[in-house]
N, C-alpha and C positions, 0 to 999 in steps of 0.2 A: 878631610879635617876641619874646613871652615864650616862645613854643614853641621859638624858634630857641636862645634864651638856655638853655633846658633841655637842649637837644641839646649845645650846648658845655659845660654842665656835666657831661655824661656821663663825660669822662676823670676829673674830681675824684671821683665817686661810685664808679667803678671802682677808683681807686687807694686810695680809702678801704676797700672791701670787701676788696681784695687784701692790703692791709697788715694789717688786722685777722685775716684768715684766716692769713697768715703768723705772726701774733702768737700766735694760737691753737694752730697746728700746732707752732710751736717750744715754746710752753709745754708741750703735752702730751709732745712729745719729751723736753723737758728733766725733767719729771716721771717720765716712763716709764723714762729713763735712770738716775735716781737712786733711784726707789722700789725696785727690785729689790735694791739694797744693803742696805736695812733688811730685806727679806723673807729674803735670803740669810743675813743676820746672824742672824736669827731661827732660821733652819735649823740654823746652826752651833750655836747655843745649845741647841737641842734635842739635836743629835748630842752636844753636852757632857754633857747630862743622861744619855744613854745610856752613853757613855765613863766617866764618873765611878762608874757602878753596876759596870761591868766592872773598874775599876783595882784595887781591894782584892783581888779574887778573882785576877786575873792576876798582880798582885805577890806572891801567895802561891805562885806557881809551878803553878797548877792549870790544866789544859788549857782551851782556848778552847771546844770542842766540848761540854763537860760542863757549861757555864754554864746554870742551870736557870731564871733569871728573866727571860730575854729576852721572852717571851711577854707577861707581865703588864706589864713596863716599857712595851715598845713599844705595847701596847693602850691604856695611860693617854695616851700621847703622840698617837697617831692619833685617840682620841676628844676629845682637848682641841683638836686643830688638824686640822680635815677637808681642809685644803689639802694635807698631806702625802700623797704617793701611796703610798709604801711606805718602810719601814725594813729594812735587812739588815746583815748581818754578813759579812765576808769573812775568810778566814784570811790569812796572810802571803803567800800565792801567789795572792791575788784570787780565791780560789774560794768559792763561797757555802757558808755554814755555817747561817745564819738568814734567814728572809725573812717579813716580816709587812706585807701590804699593807692598804688601807683595806677596810672590810667589803663594800663594793659592788663589788670588784674581785677575781675569783678568782686564785689562784696560777697557773692554765695560762694565762689571758688575759695575766697581767701578763709571765709569761716568754717568752711568745710575742712581745710587744711589745718587750720589753728586747733580745731576740736581733736585732732589725732596726735599734735605734738607734745612732748614731755620735757619739760625744762627742768635744769638743775643748776646750782650755783657755779658760775665761771670762775676758772683760775685767775683771770684778769681783774685785778682790782685798781679802781681809779682813786681810791682814797677819799671819797666823799661819803658821809654818814646818811645822807638822804637819797643815796644813789645806789641802786642794785643792777649789777650786771649779771645775767643769766644766759645760758646756752640751751639749745635742743640739738638734735642730730644735724640740723641744717641750717640753723639760724643763730644769730646773737640777739640778745634783747637788752635794752637799757630801760630801767624804770625809775622816775623821779617822783618825789613827794610834790603834792599841790597843797599848799598851806592856806587856810583862810583864817579870819580873826577868831574863829571859834576852834581851830585845831586843824587836824588833817581832813582835807576835804576830797582828795582824790589822787590819781596818779597819771603822769605822762609816760606813755609807752612808745617807745621807737623799735623797729625790727629791721634787720639786714641779713641777707642771706650769706652764708659763710662763702659759697662758691663767687659772689661778688666782691667780698673782701679779699680773696686770694687771686682774684682774676688778674690785677695789675702785676703782682708778683710772679704769677706763673708765666705771663707773657715776657717779662723781663728775663726770667731764669731759661728761656728758650735759647736765648744767646749763649747763656753759660754752658748748657749742654751741648751746643754746637761747638763751643771752643774746647770742651772736654774731648769730643772726638777728634778734632783736628789736632790737639796737643798729643793725645795718646798715638795717633797715626805717625806724627812727627817723631816721637821718641821711638816706636818701634822701627821706622825708616832708619833713624840715626843707628841704632844698635845693628842692624842688618849690613848697613853700608860699612859701618866700622869693622865688623868681623869679616867682611869680604874683602876689604882692602888688603893688598899684599904687604908683606914686612912682619915684623916681630912687634907684638903688643906689649910693650914694656911697661906702660903705665894703665892698663885696662882698669883697674879698679878705681883710679883717679878720675879717668874719663868719664866712666858710666856714673860715678858719683856726682860729677859735675853736671852731666846731662839730667840726671834724676832731679837734683837740686834745682836746677834751672827751670825744667818743666814744672815741678811743683810750686815755686814761686810765682811763675808766670799765672798758673792755674789760681794761685791764692789773690793775687793781684786783681785779676778778673773779676773773682767773686766778691772781693772787698769793693770793688769799684760799683758794682751792681747794687750791693748792699747798701752803700752810701746813698745811691740814686733811690732806693725803695725808701729808706728811712726819711731822706728830704721829702720825698713825695706823700709819705704818711704824716709827717710833722705838718706840711703845707695844708693837707687835707681839712684840718680843723679850721685853719685860719680862712681857708677858701670857702668852707661852709658858712661860717659866720659872715664873711665879706659878701658873698654871693646874696644870703638871706637877707641882710641889711640892706644891700643894694636894690634887690627887688622890692622891697618895702618903700624905700625912700624915693625909688623912681616913679613909683606909682603917685607920689606926692609931687615931685617936680612935673610929672606930665601933666597934671591938673592946674599947673601954674601957680601953686601955693609956694610961698617964700619959706623954705626950710628954717629959717631963723626964727619963724613965728611959732614953730612948733615946739611945744614944751616937752621935756622928759628925755630928749634925745642923749644928752650927756650922762643923765642920771643911768639910762640903760646901759651905755658903753661902761660905765664904770662897774655896773653889777655884772656884766659879762665878764669884765676883767678880774673882778674878785672873786668870782665862782670858777673861773678857769686859770689856775696859777701858772699854766705854761703859756699863757698870752702875755706879751710884753706891753703892748700899747694897742689902743684902737683910735681912730682919728677920721673925721669927716672933713675933707678939703673942698674948698671952692678957688678953682683957678690956681691950684698949688698952695693956697694960704689955708691953714688949720682953723675951721669953723668951730669944731668941737674936738677935744682930745682929752684922753684920760689923764693926761699931765697937764695940769691947768696953766703952768707957766708957758706952754708952747702954744696955747690958742692965741690966734692971731698973727703968728710968724710962719714963715715959709716951712713947708712940711719937709721933714727929713726923717729917714728910718733911723731909729737909735743904734749906735754901734753894737755890734755883737749880737745882731739880730737878723732873721730871715723874714722879709716882707712880702705880703700878698695884697694886691689892692685891685678894686674892681670900678669901672666907671659906670655912673648912673646915666639911665637914658635922659637925654636932654630935653625931650619934648619940644616946647616953644621957645626955650631959653637958649641963649648962646654960651652961657657959662659952663664950664665943665667942674662937675662934682664927682668926687671919688672917695670911696670907703676903703681904708688902709688898715690892715691887721697885721702885727708882727709877732714872732715868737723868739725866745732866745735861741741862739745857735747850740747853746748847752744841751737842749732837749736832744737833738740829733747827734752832738758830740758823745754824750752820754751813752746813748743807745750804741753808738759805733765802738766806743771804748769797751763796752760791756762784751759785744761780738769779738773783739780784738782779742780778748782773754781766749776765747774759743779757738781761734785760729793759732794762737801761740801753742796752746795745748795741743792741737792737732799737729802743729809742725813739729813739735818735740816727738809727740807718739809715732807719727809717720816717719820722722827722722830715725828713730829707733828700728822701725821696720825695715827701712833701706839699709842702714849701716850692717844690719845682721844679714839680711838676704843678698845683698850686693858682696858681702864678704864670702858667703856660702857660694854664690853664683861664679864670682871670679876664680874662687878656689877649685870648683869642679872643672872650669876650664882649664886652670893650670894643671891639674891632674891629668887632663886629657892630653895637653901639650907635652907634659913630662913623660907620658907613657909613650907617645909617638917618638919623642926625642930618644928616649933609651933604647928603643928597637932601632932607629935609624944610626945613632952615633952615641958616643959617650958624653957629649956635651948638650945640655939642655937648650933649647932655642928661646927660653924665656928667662929674663933677667930676675925675674921675681923668685925668691928663694924662701920655702916653707918648709920646716921640719914636719917630720911624721906626726908627732904629737899634736903641732899646730893645726894640720889639716884635720885631724879626727875631732879636735875641739871646735874648730870653725864649722865643721859640717853637722855636728850634734846640736850645736847651740840654736838654730831655728826651731828644731823640734821641741826643744825644752821651753823656748821662748813662746810657742803656740800653746803648749798644754797649760802653762801659766797664764797666759793672756786670757784664755776661754774661761778659766776659772776666776780671774779678777774682773770681768766685766760686770760682775754683779756685787763687787765689794761696797761700793758707794751707797747702795740701796737696799741690799740684802737683809741687814739687820732690821730696818723698819719694816720691810716686806714680812720677814718672818713673825715679827711682833704681831703685825695685823692679822695674818693667818692664824696666829696661835689663839688670839681672842676670838676670831670667826669660828674657830674648831668648837670651842665651847668645853674641851677637855680640860679637867683639873691638872693633868700633868704636863700639857703642852706649854712650852715656854719659849721666850725669844732665843734663848741660849741652847737649847737642846740640839736642834740641828747642826750647829757649829760643834758642839761637843761630840756628836755621833761623827761628824766629819773627820775631826782629828783623832778619835778613837780608833775608827777603822785606818786611818792614814798610819797610824802608829803600830797597829796590830799587824799589819801586812809587811813592815819594814823587815823584821828578823827573817821570816820565811823566804821573803823575796831575796834578802841578802844571801842566804843559803843557796837558792836557786842560782844567784849571780855568780858564784864561785866557780861554777863549771857549766853553766847553761847558756842557752842563745840569748845574748844581752838585747838584741833588736827585738827578739820575739817578746821578751819581758816588757820593754818599752812599748810595744805595740799593744799588748794586753791592757797597759796603762790608758792608752787612748780609747781603746773599746770601751772601757769602763767608763770613761769620762763621757763617751758620747751617749751611753745608757742614763748616766746620772743627769745629765744636762737635759736630755729628752723628756725625763720624767717631770722636770720643773716646768718644761716648755707645754707639756701636754695638759696639765691640770693645775687648779688653784687649791688642792687639797693639802692641808698642813702635813699629814701623815705621808702622803706621796711625796712631798718635797723634802721630808726628813730621809725617806728612802733614796731619793735622787742623790742628796748630800752625800749618804753612805757610799754609794757607787762612786760619786767623785772622789771621795776620800781614798778609796780603794785604787782608783786610776792614778792619782797624784802619788801614792805610795808605791805602786809598782814603776811607775816612770822615774821617781827620784832614785831608787836603788839602781835601776838599769843605768841611769846616767852617771851616778856616783861610780858604779863599777866601770863603765865605760871610760871616764877621764883617768881613773886610777890604772886601767889597763895601758892607755896609749901615753902617759905622762911620766918622764923621768922622775926619780926619787927626789932630785934636788929642785924640780919644779913644782913639788906638791902643792903649795899655797896658790901657786898661778892656776894649776889645775882645779882646786877648789873654787877658785874665783871665778872660773867659767860658769859654774853652777849658779853661784851667787849673783853675778852680773846677768846671766840669762833670766834668773828668776825675777830681779828687780826690774829689768827692762820689760819683761811681760807685765810685771805688776803697774809698772808707770803707764805703759800703753793701754792695758786692759782697763785699769782704774778710770782713767781719764776718758777713754772713748766710750766705755760703758755708761759713765756718768751723763755723758752728752747725749747718747743714745737713748737713754732712759727718758730724757725730756721729750723726745719725739715719737716714741714708740711703745707699745705694750711691752711688759717684760716677757710675755710668752714668746713673742717674736725674737727678741734678744736671746733667750736661751736657746731657741731653735737655730739661730745663726751661729751660737756658740757652737752647738753640736755638729753643724756642717763644716765649721772650720776644723774641729777635731778630726773628722773623717778625711778631709784634704790633707791635715798634718800627718795623719797616720799613713797615707799614701805617699808623702815625701820621705818619712823616716824609711818606709819599706824599700822604696825604690832608689833613692838618691844617697842616703847615709850608708856608707860601707861598713862591712863587720869589722871587728877589731882585728881579725886575720889579715884582710885586705889592707888595712892601714898600715899594720905592722911587717908587711911582706918584705919591705927594702931594708929593714933593720938586719945588722949582723946577727947570725945565727950563734948564741952562745948556749952552753950548756946549763939547763935551768934547774934549780933546786927542786927536790920533790915538793909538790902542792901540800900545803897543810890542810888536813880535812876540816870542814867548817864544824865549829862547835855547835851543839844544840843550844836553844835559846836559854833553857834553864842553866847550863853550865856556864854559858858566856855571861850571864847575868851574876852567877855566884863569883866568877873571876872578878869582874869588875868592881863588885861589892867589897871585895878585899883589897882593892887599890884605892888608897885614900886619896891620892892625887886626881884620880878619875872622879871621886865622889865629891871633893871640893869643886872642881871645875863644873860638874853636872848641878850641883845643889845650890852654888853661891852665884854663879853666872848663867850658865846655860839654860836650865829650865826657866829662871826669872826672866830672861831675855825673850824666850818663847812666849810666856805668859804675857809680857809687855806687847808683843807684835799680835798675838792672837785675840787677847781679852781687852787690851787698851786700844791699840790702833785699828784693828780690823772689825772689832765688835762694839766697844765703847765710844769711841770717837764719832762714828756715823750716827748712832743714837742720840748722844748728848748734843751734837751740832744740829742735827734736825729738829730736836727739842727748842733749840735757841732761834729756829726760823731760817737756818742757812740752806739754801737750795741744794738739791741733790748735785748739780753739776758744779757747784762751788766745793761741795764735800769731796767730791772727785778730784778736784784740782788741788786742793789742800793735800789729800792724801798721794798725789802724784809728786808733790815736792819732797814729801818723806822719802818716797822710793827713789827719786833721782839722786838725793843726797846720800842715800844709803849706797846706791850703785857706785857714785863718785868716790866715796870714802873707802869703800871694797876695794877699788881699782889701786889706790895709793897704799892702803893700809897692807894688802897683800904683799906688793913689792918690798914694803918697808920691814915687814916681818921676815921675809925671806932674806933680806940683806942683813938685818941686825939680829935676828934669832931670838929676840924676847917677846913672848907672847903674854906673859902675865901683866905686865904694865898696860898693854894695850886692852886687855880684857877688863881691868880694872877702870880705865877711862871710859870704856863702854857703858859700864854700870853708873858711873858717876855722872856723865853728859846726860844719858838717857833719863836718869833719875831726876836731875834738875829740870829737864823739859818737861816731863809728866808732872812734877810736883807744881810748877806753875801753871801748866795746862789744866790740872784740876782746880785752880782758883778761879778761872774764868766763868762768868755766869752765876755765881755764888751771890745770893741777894739777901740771905738771912742766915742767922745763926742755927747750925745743925746739931741736934742732939741725937746721940747714938751710943749703943753698947761698946763700939769700937773705941779704944782708948786715944784720946787726944783729939777727937774729931770736932768738938766744940771749939778747941783752941785753934785748930786749922781753920775752921770756918771763920772765926774771928780774924784771923791773918788775912783770908780771902777778902773779906769786907774791907779792910783796910787797903789791900792790894787794888781792889776794883775802884775804890775811891780815889787812890792815887792815879790809876788810868784816867778816870774821869776828869781829875784836875788838870792833866795834860792838855786838855781841849784839842787834841789831835784827832782829826776825823778818822773812823774806822780803826781806832787804836786797838780794840778787841780783835779784830780780824788779823791785824799785824802781828799780835801776840800769839794767837793761835799758831799763825805760820811759823814763827820763831820757836815754839815748842816743838812742832812737828819736824823743824829742820833739825833741832838738837836730837831728836828721837831718831831721825835718819842716820844722823852721824853715828849715834850709839849702835844702831844695827849695823852699819858698815864696819864698825871697829870689832864687832863680835863674830859675824857670819863666817868668814873664811879663817880668821886666826884662831878661833876655838878648835876648828878640825885639825890644825896644825899642832896646837897644844895637846889635844888627845893623842896625836900619833906620837908624842914624847913621852906618854906615861908608861910606866913598867908594864902594864897588862898589853898594850898595843906592840911594845918592842918584843915581848915574849911570845903572843899568840897571834900576831899578824895585824896589820892596819885595817884591812878589809872587814874581818870578823869585829874588831873592838870598835871602829868607826861606825859600822851598821848598828851595834848594840848601843853605842852612844846616841845616835841619832834616834833609835827607838826610845831609850829612856828620856831623852831630851823632848821628845814629842808629847810628853807627859804634861809638859808646861803648855803646849798647843791644847791638849785634851781639857786641861782644869781651868785655862785662861778665860773663856768666855763666861763659865760658870761661876769661876771665882768673882770677877769683876761684876757680873750680874748680882751675885749675892753681896758683896760690898756696896753696890749700889742700892740694894733693897734695905740694907742696915742704915744705911745715911739718907732715906727718904728720896732716893733718886739724884741726890746732889752729886755733882761732878767732884765734890771735894773726896769721894772715894778714891779718885786717881791719884790725888795728893798723898793719901795715906798708903796706897801702894807703892808710890815713887820713894817714899822714905824708907820703906822696908826693902826695896831694891838697893838703895845707897848703902845701908848698913850692911847687907850680904856682900856687896862689892867690897867694902872695906873689910869685911872678914876674909875674902878671897886673897886680897893683897897681902894681908899679914900671915896668912896660914899656908898658902901655896909655896911649894918648894921647888917646882919646875919653872925655869925661866923661859 
């Protein structure tokens, strides 16, 4: 029995290892994405040293080719930083004038290699107008302008190999991977020992969750510590480069016995370095601890102290024949490192939430499997169970099916934050007049909707696990199509296959929950579907946005396809059939099953039910348009147009799904307790409408003219609203407003998703013809909102010159329809 418990604990161990591996990978990717910024900033500072040496010469009107100090100047930099591959000077036509590589690289070898390199603009921007950052497959290159009194005279070029940039990070991360192995082994050992211990495991779920959380937080702490060290090292590299270079140049003066005080231009050079490098806080040259030169004139002649809130790096000059100690000190604000750490902290918070959802869902499923095994043994040995945990039959079924639904939603959600932008780019590349950004989304939801009714008919008497397995198989094909090619039409076919898979699984899940859930727990049964969906959307959207920043989308879709295969195995092996779950229920005489109605007949029936139509037209379909058209299609496009990074878009959408899931949890219980669904559905329309109305104002910077009524007035209101936001002088106020609007939209979806299914179950047609058929018919017709959502919002955006004010126009429409539902609906 204990061995069997260990087998059922396998999914818990696997999820633990996978989530920690994901944490480690994304932690490495996050550091690897930000660390080059510091290294390239250092390279730019070194280029600035070269540039400043040329400035006075070129400003005198002398020719670039006759500059005589390049060799000694570049030698000093190359010896102070072995990571620089080479330094060269171009003339104004970008023809080589000077070239100096590292000593171990010959000129001939370097020139041969340079002739084969292809450069492209880097995604790393330093914010200098006269500085360009480029990349090749193996190197980073920084190019800075050289200006003479007559204009552009040439360029300073420094290049560094990417493997040298990442060498320090890779070395530090060896420790992280070692701890990953040790913590994983420790967790496995804990689970094995715990299950082998004698006695009843009364708090298995709590113990395993504690162990999971402790392991995850320990791993997070180790990664965070390493990242702080990496960022500090990167920030100091710039100050170290400047200190070392200035130290070497000034050491030569000291060794010759020349009094540094007699050398002109030192203080001016320091001020120039500081003004051209805003990350630098101060630069000073000290003699026996007293500031001889300082970028802050008030501190010249006083005892040198590092400014508060800074990180300092100083280097001693060679003394030569003098007994005095000269030092060059450069400081940077701690804010530089702090901001980078805080930006990465967002990533870890997102991962903590996403992986927490993984653990909650799979730990629940794992402990439920163990409980079932113990219960089965207990029922054979005695009438009393050996485990104090009590789960009803319907709770067992819902708990075990939830991970499968979570995973099929997750794999589809991994691309939410970037798919609209990707499809739009592919549509342009295809050159087809009928290719559009919205078409693959429309096809996805059209196939999704089309399969619901036939799948619902099959679900009445068919094998529900087989139906859901078909869903996974179709999803594997759909994701594989996108992974295999960059063709717009293949992607569209892939989205169609994914729509088929999602439709199959949704109906299978809905029928499964109805089969195992008592009639008085219907809303809680529906909430399992909504909660599993939102959990998958939260984890998938956030993780997908982060992974997209570190890997090509082809790999991301391939990983999604593999996850679908694994999930299909979980469904087939570990999720029991309905008959197994319900085997312990008292046998009662069943009423004869109603024969499933044909699609055409069921649609005709619901078209005669005014309460059904009011719910569908006034709140249901509009809610689906808001989800598919605004949140999943419009928001990523509009936010990316405003320059918001993909990972930030993913985090915004994650907050939407989190609030939707939380509100669903409480709304489902409130509806079951109070029995009033009409007011809840109206509040959904009102709150969501307000959120979308304000969201459409953000980013509007001119009056929009359109054939849509009231657009000009709305855009004028938006201008006033944006002016008000600007007047508050609150940093990042637009970001906070976007978050608030998406939270309101999430609350709206939480108030709609589960309660609307309960409302439909109270309509006359559902009472007469059965909940399954009418619910499936409603889901089919409601999905019309999904189908038209992306196209409708795309159409409104086109009519309003791609202005986000189109979202406000749609929001007003949804509020008006919600009011109509409140006054016309007769079902409470």
